[in-house]
C-alpha positions in Angstrom: 15.5 -26.6 -40.4 18.0 -23.9 -41.2 18.0 -20.2 -40.6 20.1 -17.1 -41.0 19.6 -13.5 -39.7 22.0 -11.4 -41.8 20.6 -8.0 -40.6 18.1 -6.8 -38.0 14.6 -7.6 -39.0 15.7 -10.0 -41.8 15.3 -13.7 -41.5 16.0 -16.3 -44.2 14.8 -19.9 -43.6 14.9 -23.3 -45.3 13.0 -26.3 -44.0 13.5 -29.8 -45.5 11.4 -32.9 -44.9 13.3 -36.2 -44.4 13.8 -38.2 -47.6 10.9 -40.5 -48.6 10.2 -42.2 -51.8 13.5 -41.1 -53.3 12.7 -37.4 -52.9 13.6 -34.6 -50.5 11.0 -31.7 -50.3 11.9 -28.3 -48.9 10.6 -24.7 -48.7 12.2 -21.4 -48.1 11.2 -17.9 -47.2 12.6 -14.6 -46.5 10.9 -12.3 -44.0 11.9 -8.7 -43.8 10.3 -6.2 -41.4 7.6 -8.7 -40.5 6.6 -9.3 -44.2 7.3 -12.3 -46.4 9.2 -10.9 -49.4 10.4 -14.2 -51.0 9.2 -17.8 -51.1 10.4 -20.9 -52.8 9.4 -24.6 -53.0 12.2 -27.1 -53.5 12.5 -30.7 -54.6 15.6 -32.9 -54.9 15.0 -36.2 -56.6 15.3 -37.9 -60.0 14.2 -36.2 -63.2 14.7 -38.3 -66.3 17.1 -40.5 -64.4 19.4 -37.8 -62.9 19.4 -36.4 -59.4 18.0 -32.9 -59.9 17.2 -29.8 -57.7 13.9 -28.3 -58.8 12.9 -24.9 -57.6 9.6 -23.0 -57.8 10.2 -19.4 -57.0 7.0 -17.6 -55.9 4.3 -18.5 -58.3 6.6 -18.7 -61.4 7.2 -22.0 -63.1 9.8 -24.6 -62.1 13.5 -24.6 -62.9 15.6 -27.8 -62.9 19.2 -27.9 -61.9 20.7 -31.4 -62.5 23.5 -32.5 -60.2 27.0 -31.6 -61.4 29.0 -33.2 -58.7 28.6 -34.4 -55.1 30.6 -35.9 -52.2 30.0 -36.3 -48.5 30.1 -32.6 -47.6 29.1 -30.8 -50.9 26.6 -31.0 -53.7 26.5 -28.8 -56.7 23.6 -28.4 -59.1 23.9 -26.6 -62.4 21.7 -25.3 -65.2 23.8 -23.3 -67.6 20.8 -22.1 -69.6 19.0 -20.5 -66.6 19.2 -16.7 -66.3 20.5 -16.5 -62.7 21.7 -18.4 -60.9 23.3 -21.1 -63.0 24.7 -23.1 -60.1 23.4 -23.9 -56.6 25.9 -25.3 -54.1 25.2 -26.7 -50.6 28.1 -27.4 -48.2 27.9 -29.1 -44.8 30.4 -27.8 -42.3 30.3 -28.9 -38.6 26.8 -28.0 -37.4 26.3 -25.4 -40.1 25.1 -25.5 -43.7 26.1 -23.0 -46.4 24.3 -22.4 -49.6 25.6 -20.5 -52.5 24.0 -19.4 -55.8 26.3 -18.3 -58.6 26.6 -17.6 -62.2 26.5 -14.8 -64.8 23.8 -12.1 -64.3 23.5 -9.4 -67.0 27.0 -10.2 -68.3 28.7 -10.1 -64.9 29.8 -12.8 -62.5 27.6 -12.8 -59.4 27.2 -14.9 -56.3 25.2 -14.9 -53.1 26.2 -16.8 -49.9 23.8 -18.1 -47.2 25.4 -19.3 -44.0 22.7 -21.2 -42.1 22.6 -22.5 -38.6 20.4 -25.4 -37.5 17.2 -24.3 -35.7 14.3 -26.2 -34.1 11.6 -27.0 -36.6 8.4 -25.3 -35.5 
């Protein structure tokens, strides 16, 4: 379980189940002013034989991001045909976890960083 509080009244969370059956399942939400303003359901597992990050944002359809590269501390997923983001990066550092989404949005380079700390799963 991971969380960040970038501003008063704003909390961004990700919770991941332990791997089973070759798949990781996760979910995320953003709570602002006591209201949930964003949700996502996440899956990391094989899709057509390749490790893939699959995201379902809100009630929209799913988007696949096949793995581009990975090592012991970083994994990068990429889908160059997606509107934004085209890349999702997770990096482990000490007791923290950083996530980054990046790519081109409306013709301009854009990125967002998420610096999570481990929290107790409730």
